[in-house]
VEXDREN-755466 format. One record per residue: residue number from 1; y negated, z, x negated of N, C-alpha, C in turn; residue in one letter. Coordinates in steps of 0.2 Angstrom, whole numbers. Atoms other than C-alpha are relative to their C-alpha. Layout:
<sites>
NUM, Y, Z, X, Y, Z, X, Y, Z, X, a
...
</sites>
This chain:
<sites>
1, -7, -3, 1, -69, 226, 89, 2, -1, -7, m
2, -3, 1, 7, -60, 229, 73, 8, -1, 1, d
3, -7, 1, 0, -43, 222, 69, 3, 4, -5, l
4, -3, -5, 4, -32, 235, 61, 8, -1, -1, t
5, -7, 1, 1, -15, 231, 53, 3, 6, -5, v
6, -2, -6, 3, -4, 245, 47, 8, -1, -2, h
7, -7, 0, 3, 12, 244, 36, 5, -5, 4, n
8, -5, 5, -3, 19, 228, 43, 5, -2, -5, i
9, -6, 2, 3, 36, 223, 38, 3, -6, 4, q
10, -3, 6, -3, 43, 206, 41, 5, -4, -4, q
11, -5, 3, 4, 59, 197, 36, 2, -7, 3, f
12, -2, 7, -2, 65, 179, 37, 7, -1, -3, y
13, -7, 0, 3, 84, 178, 35, 1, 6, -4, g
14, -1, -6, 4, 88, 189, 21, -6, 1, -5, g
15, 6, -1, 4, 71, 188, 13, -5, 5, 3, s
16, 6, -5, -2, 58, 202, 14, -6, -3, -1, h
17, 6, 4, 1, 42, 192, 17, -6, 4, 0, i
18, 6, -4, 0, 29, 205, 21, 3, 8, -1, l
19, -3, -6, 2, 31, 222, 13, -6, 5, 1, r
20, 5, -6, -1, 20, 237, 20, -7, -3, 0, n
21, 7, 3, 0, 5, 226, 23, -5, 3, 4, v
22, 6, -3, -4, -11, 235, 29, -6, -3, -2, s
23, 7, 3, 1, -28, 228, 31, -4, 1, 6, l
24, 4, -1, -6, -43, 229, 42, -6, -5, 0, q
25, 5, 4, -1, -55, 216, 48, -5, 3, 5, a
26, 5, -3, -4, -71, 224, 54, -5, -4, 3, k
27, 5, 3, -4, -83, 219, 67, -6, -1, -4, q
28, 6, 2, 4, -98, 210, 59, 1, -2, -7, g
29, -2, 2, 7, -89, 206, 43, 5, -6, -1, q
30, -5, 5, 2, -80, 192, 35, 5, 3, -5, v
31, -5, -2, 4, -64, 198, 27, 4, -5, -3, t
32, -3, 6, 3, -56, 186, 15, 7, 2, -2, v
33, -7, -2, 2, -37, 186, 12, 2, -6, -5, l
34, -2, 4, 6, -32, 179, -5, 6, 1, -3, l
35, -6, 0, 3, -17, 175, -15, 3, -7, -2, g
36, -3, 7, 2, -7, 161, -23, 4, -2, 6, r
37, -5, 3, -5, 4, 149, -13, 6, 4, 1, n
38, -6, -3, -1, 19, 157, -5, 1, 7, -1, g
39, 0, -7, 1, 14, 175, -6, 1, 4, 7, v
40, 0, -2, -7, 15, 177, 13, -6, 1, 4, g
41, 7, -1, -4, -3, 175, 19, 1, -4, 7, k
42, -1, 3, -6, 1, 162, 32, 5, 4, 5, s
43, -5, -4, -4, 16, 172, 38, -3, 6, 3, t
44, 4, -5, -3, 4, 187, 40, -4, -2, 6, l
45, 4, 2, -5, -8, 178, 50, 4, -2, 7, l
46, -4, 2, -6, 6, 171, 62, 3, 7, 3, k
47, -2, -6, -2, 12, 189, 63, -5, 4, 4, s
48, 5, -3, -4, -5, 195, 69, -1, -3, 6, l
49, 1, 3, -6, -5, 182, 82, 7, 0, 5, m
50, -6, -1, -4, 13, 186, 88, 4, -6, 0, g
51, -4, 6, 1, 20, 169, 83, 6, 1, -4, v
52, -6, -3, 3, 31, 178, 71, 1, 7, 1, v
53, -1, -8, -2, 38, 195, 76, 0, 4, -6, p
54, 0, -5, 6, 36, 210, 64, 6, 4, 1, i
55, -6, -5, 0, 51, 221, 60, -3, 7, 2, r
56, 3, -7, -2, 40, 237, 60, -8, -1, -2, s
57, 7, 0, 1, 22, 242, 58, -4, -1, 6, g
58, 4, 0, -6, 7, 240, 70, -6, -5, -1, s
59, 6, 4, -1, -7, 228, 75, -4, 3, 5, v
60, 5, -3, -5, -22, 236, 84, -6, -4, 0, h
61, 6, 3, -1, -37, 228, 91, -4, 6, 3, l
62, 3, -7, -2, -48, 244, 92, 6, 4, 2, d
63, -6, -5, -2, -36, 256, 102, 5, -4, 3, a
64, -5, 4, -4, -26, 242, 110, 5, -2, -5, h
65, -6, 1, 5, -9, 241, 102, 3, -7, 2, d
66, -2, 6, -1, -4, 223, 101, 7, -2, -4, l
67, -5, 1, 4, 11, 225, 90, 6, -4, 2, s
68, -6, 4, -3, 24, 218, 102, -2, -5, 5, t
69, 3, 4, -5, 12, 208, 113, 2, -8, -2, a
70, -1, 7, 1, 16, 189, 115, -7, -3, -2, p
71, 6, 3, 2, 3, 177, 108, -5, -1, 5, p
72, 5, 1, -5, -5, 173, 125, -4, 7, 2, y
73, 4, -6, -1, -9, 192, 127, -5, 2, -5, e
74, 5, -1, 6, -17, 193, 110, -6, -4, 1, r
75, 6, 5, -1, -28, 178, 114, -4, 3, 6, a
76, 4, -3, -6, -33, 187, 131, -3, 6, -2, r
77, 3, -6, 3, -36, 203, 121, -6, -1, -4, a
78, 6, 1, 3, -49, 194, 111, 1, -3, -8, g
79, -1, 3, 7, -41, 186, 95, 1, -8, 1, i
80, 0, 7, 1, -44, 168, 91, 3, -2, -6, g
81, -4, 2, 6, -33, 158, 79, -1, -7, -2, y
82, 0, 6, 2, -36, 143, 69, 6, -1, -6, v
83, -6, 0, 4, -19, 138, 61, -2, -5, -6, p
84, 0, 5, 6, -17, 129, 44, 2, -7, 3, q
85, -2, 7, -3, -17, 110, 47, -3, -2, 6, g
86, 4, 2, -6, -28, 111, 62, 3, 0, 6, r
87, -4, 0, -6, -15, 107, 75, -4, -2, 6, e
88, 3, 3, -6, -27, 98, 87, 5, -4, 4, i
89, -4, 4, -4, -20, 88, 101, -3, -7, -1, f
90, 2, 7, 2, -22, 70, 94, -2, -5, 5, a
91, 0, 5, -5, -20, 61, 110, -5, 2, 5, r
92, 5, -3, -5, -32, 72, 120, -7, -1, -3, l
93, 7, 1, 3, -51, 70, 119, -2, 6, -2, t
94, 3, -6, 2, -62, 82, 111, -1, 5, 6, v
95, 1, -4, -6, -67, 89, 128, 7, 3, 2, q
96, -6, -3, -2, -49, 91, 133, 3, 5, -5, e
97, -2, -5, 5, -45, 100, 116, -3, 6, 1, n
98, 4, -6, -1, -59, 112, 120, 2, 4, 6, l
99, -3, -3, -6, -52, 115, 137, 6, 4, -1, q
100, -7, -3, 2, -35, 119, 130, -2, 7, -3, m
101, 2, -7, 3, -44, 134, 121, -2, 5, 6, g
102, 1, -4, -5, -48, 140, 138, 6, 2, 4, l
103, -6, -1, -4, -30, 142, 144, 1, 7, 2, a
104, -1, -7, -1, -31, 161, 143, -5, 2, 5, s
105, 5, -2, -4, -46, 161, 154, 1, -2, 8, q
106, -1, 2, -7, -48, 159, 173, -1, -7, 1, k
107, 1, 7, -1, -47, 142, 180, -7, -2, 2, r
108, 6, 2, -1, -63, 133, 180, -5, 3, -5, g
109, 5, -3, 5, -71, 143, 166, -3, -6, -4, t
110, 3, 6, 3, -83, 131, 158, 0, 1, -8, p
111, 1, 0, 8, -84, 126, 139, -6, 3, -2, i
112, 6, -3, 2, -96, 138, 131, -5, -5, -3, p
113, 5, 5, 3, -112, 128, 127, -2, 2, -7, p
114, 1, -2, 7, -114, 138, 111, 4, -4, -5, e
115, -4, 4, 5, -100, 128, 103, -3, -6, -2, l
116, 4, 7, 2, -111, 112, 103, -6, 2, -4, f
117, 6, -2, 4, -125, 122, 95, 3, 2, -7, e
118, -3, -1, 6, -112, 127, 81, 2, -6, -3, l
119, -3, 6, 2, -104, 110, 80, -3, -6, 4, f
120, 4, 5, -4, -117, 97, 86, 4, -7, 1, p
121, -4, 7, 1, -105, 82, 81, 5, 0, 6, v
122, -5, 0, -6, -92, 88, 95, -3, -3, 6, l
123, 4, 2, -6, -105, 85, 109, 0, -8, 0, q
124, 1, 7, 1, -108, 67, 102, 7, -3, 1, q
125, -7, 3, 0, -89, 64, 102, 4, 3, 5, m
126, -4, -4, -6, -84, 73, 118, 6, -4, 3, l
127, -5, 4, -4, -74, 59, 125, 4, -5, -5, h
128, -5, 3, 5, -66, 53, 109, 6, 3, -1, r
129, -7, -3, 1, -48, 56, 105, 0, 4, -6, r
130, 0, -4, 6, -45, 70, 93, 3, -3, -6, g
131, -3, 4, 6, -34, 59, 82, -5, -5, -3, g
132, 5, 5, 2, -49, 47, 80, -5, 4, -5, d
133, 5, -4, 4, -60, 61, 71, 2, 0, -7, l
134, -2, -1, 7, -61, 63, 53, 3, 7, -1, s
135, -3, -7, 2, -52, 78, 44, -5, 5, 1, g
136, 5, -6, -1, -68, 88, 44, -2, 1, 7, g
137, 1, -1, -7, -72, 84, 62, 5, 3, 4, q
138, -6, -3, -3, -55, 89, 67, 0, 8, -2, q
139, 0, -8, 1, -57, 106, 58, -5, 3, 4, q
140, 5, -3, -4, -73, 109, 67, 2, 1, 7, q
141, -3, 0, -7, -64, 105, 83, 5, 6, 1, l
142, -5, -5, 0, -50, 117, 79, -3, 7, 0, a
143, 3, -6, -1, -62, 131, 76, -4, 1, 6, i
144, 3, 0, -7, -72, 127, 92, 5, 2, 5, a
145, -5, -1, -5, -56, 127, 102, 2, 7, 0, r
146, -2, -7, 1, -52, 144, 95, -6, 5, 3, a
147, 6, -4, -3, -70, 150, 100, -1, -1, 7, l
148, 1, 2, -7, -69, 143, 117, 1, 6, 5, a
149, -1, -6, -4, -62, 159, 124, -4, 6, -1, a
150, 5, -5, 2, -76, 169, 116, 4, 6, -3, r
151, -4, -6, 3, -64, 180, 105, -5, 5, -4, p
152, 4, -5, 4, -70, 196, 96, 3, 0, -7, q
153, -3, 1, 7, -59, 192, 81, 2, -7, -1, v
154, -2, 7, 2, -57, 175, 73, 4, 0, -6, l
155, -5, 0, 6, -42, 172, 61, 0, -8, -2, i
156, 0, 7, 2, -43, 156, 51, 5, -1, -6, l
157, -5, 1, 6, -29, 149, 39, -2, -6, -3, d
158, 2, 5, 5, -36, 138, 25, -4, -5, 4, e
159, 4, 5, -4, -50, 130, 35, -3, -5, -4, p
160, 3, 5, 4, -57, 120, 20, 5, -5, -3, t
161, -5, 4, 3, -41, 112, 15, -1, -8, 2, e
162, 1, 7, -1, -44, 93, 13, -7, -2, 3, g
163, 6, 2, -4, -62, 94, 20, -5, -1, -5, i
164, 5, 2, 4, -77, 86, 12, -5, 6, -1, q
165, 4, -6, 1, -90, 98, 4, -6, 1, 5, p
166, 6, -1, -4, -104, 95, 16, 2, 4, 7, s
167, -3, -4, -6, -93, 101, 31, 2, 7, -2, i
168, -1, -6, 3, -87, 115, 20, -6, 5, 1, i
169, 7, -4, 0, -105, 121, 19, -1, 2, 7, k
170, 2, -1, -7, -107, 119, 38, 5, 5, 3, d
171, -5, -5, -2, -91, 129, 41, -2, 7, -2, i
172, 2, -7, 3, -97, 143, 30, -6, 3, 4, g
173, 6, -2, -4, -114, 144, 39, 2, 2, 7, r
174, -3, -2, -7, -104, 145, 56, 3, 7, -1, v
175, -4, -6, 0, -93, 159, 50, -5, 6, -2, l
176, 5, -5, 1, -108, 169, 43, -3, 2, 7, r
177, 4, -1, -7, -117, 167, 60, 5, 3, 5, r
178, -4, -3, -5, -102, 172, 70, 1, 7, -2, l
179, 0, -7, 2, -100, 188, 59, -6, 4, 2, a
180, 6, -3, -1, -118, 192, 61, -2, 0, 8, n
181, 2, 1, -7, -121, 186, 79, 5, 0, 5, l
182, -5, 1, -4, -105, 182, 87, -2, -6, 5, g
183, 2, 6, -5, -105, 170, 103, -5, 2, 5, m
184, 5, -2, -5, -116, 181, 114, -3, 6, -2, q
185, 4, -5, 3, -125, 192, 102, 4, 6, -2, g
186, -4, -5, 2, -110, 203, 99, 4, -2, -6, q
187, -3, 2, 6, -104, 203, 81, 7, -1, 0, r
188, -7, 2, 0, -87, 196, 77, 3, 2, -6, m
189, -4, -1, 6, -73, 201, 65, 3, -7, -2, a
190, -3, 6, 3, -68, 186, 54, 5, 1, -5, v
191, -5, -1, 6, -52, 186, 44, 2, -7, -2, l
192, 0, 7, 3, -52, 171, 33, 5, 0, -6, l
193, -5, 2, 5, -37, 165, 23, -2, -6, -4, c
194, 3, 5, 4, -43, 154, 9, 2, -1, -7, e
195, -2, 2, 7, -38, 145, -7, -6, -2, -4, q
196, 6, 2, 3, -55, 139, -11, -4, 6, -2, y
197, 2, -7, 2, -61, 154, -21, -7, 1, 1, y
198, 8, -1, -1, -80, 151, -22, -2, 0, 7, d
199, 2, 0, -7, -81, 148, -4, 2, 7, 3, f
200, -2, -7, -3, -71, 164, 0, -5, 6, -3, a
201, 5, -5, 3, -82, 174, -13, -7, 0, 3, q
202, 7, 0, -2, -98, 168, -6, -1, 3, 7, e
203, 0, -3, -7, -93, 174, 12, 2, 7, 0, l
204, -3, -6, 0, -84, 189, 8, -4, 7, 1, a
205, 3, -7, -1, -90, 206, 15, 6, 5, -3, d
206, -6, -4, 3, -72, 213, 10, 5, -5, -2, a
207, -6, 5, 2, -57, 205, 2, 6, 4, -1, y
208, -7, -3, 1, -38, 208, 1, 4, -5, -3, c
209, -4, 5, 4, -27, 200, -11, 8, 2, 1, v
210, -7, -1, -1, -8, 198, -8, 4, -3, -6, m
211, -4, 3, 5, 6, 195, -21, 7, 2, 2, e
212, -7, -2, -2, 25, 194, -16, 0, 4, 6, r
213, -1, -3, -6, 22, 199, 1, -4, 7, 1, g
214, 3, -7, 1, 12, 215, -4, -8, -1, -1, e
215, 7, 0, 2, -7, 219, -4, 0, 4, -7, v
216, 1, -3, 6, -11, 222, -22, -7, 2, -2, i
217, 7, -2, 2, -30, 224, -22, -4, -1, 7, a
218, 5, 1, -6, -44, 226, -9, -6, 4, -2, h
219, 7, -3, 1, -62, 231, -8, -5, -4, 3, g
220, 6, 4, -2, -80, 226, -4, -1, -7, -4, p
221, 1, 6, 3, -84, 208, -7, -4, 0, -6, g
222, 5, 0, 5, -98, 212, -19, 3, 2, -7, h
223, -4, -2, 6, -85, 219, -32, 5, -5, -2, e
224, -6, 5, 2, -74, 203, -33, -1, -2, -7, m
225, 1, 2, 7, -82, 197, -49, 1, 5, -5, k
226, -1, -6, 5, -82, 214, -58, 7, 2, 0, a
227, -7, -2, -1, -64, 217, -52, 5, -6, -3, k
228, -4, 5, 2, -58, 200, -59, 4, -3, 5, g
229, -5, 2, -5, -51, 194, -43, 1, -8, -1, i
230, -2, 7, 2, -53, 175, -48, 6, -1, -4, r
231, -6, 0, 5, -41, 178, -62, 6, 2, 3, q
232, -6, -3, -3, -29, 188, -51, 3, -5, 5, l
233, -3, 5, -4, -27, 173, -39, 0, -7, -3, v
234, 0, 7, 3, -28, 159, -51, 7, -3, 0, a
235, -6, 3, 0, -14, 147, -50, 2, -2, -8, i
</sites>
């Protein structure tokens, strides 16, 4: 499935936060969302999940119009979301956190065994509380929780923030595998919002750059160097 966003407008108080934002995250590709801090990237992702309502525009998962759908309907439709800061349940065990990712599924739906292939450390720590994990392990748990419902689209907000380099590499391998193979052999669309430029460029099949709530550049990932995208998003 492809996630298509068309001309989203979003306001907060008297501020115009998102201005006619359009983008597409295609099945089988990693689309990276870039931009300096405060340009509206996180607000856009929250809008895609229905956490923040949009004033106008549309959000479609293939032909399914999700523009006004609540977050739980978007999750059921096939969108998984990894928020900035991970937001795991610190007092729940790893297993219980993963089961929370199944909230939109039928009661008794088992935790997909593929999650432990993607993140072996989680199986080793299944009965440990989420708050006792390292930052990198918590990030892996947050991604696995979003994957538990076997989404067709995975949205991630700054997954490398505060993470050690070895786990960043592991996360990169997982995201590439998900785009190429998905959870059950069906390729996934990955929308990655990321400040770590080298990580984003390495994974990017497509890119989109935001500034002041607008998309100012987009294109195939292999053109990022030639287009000077690093300089465009440098702080």
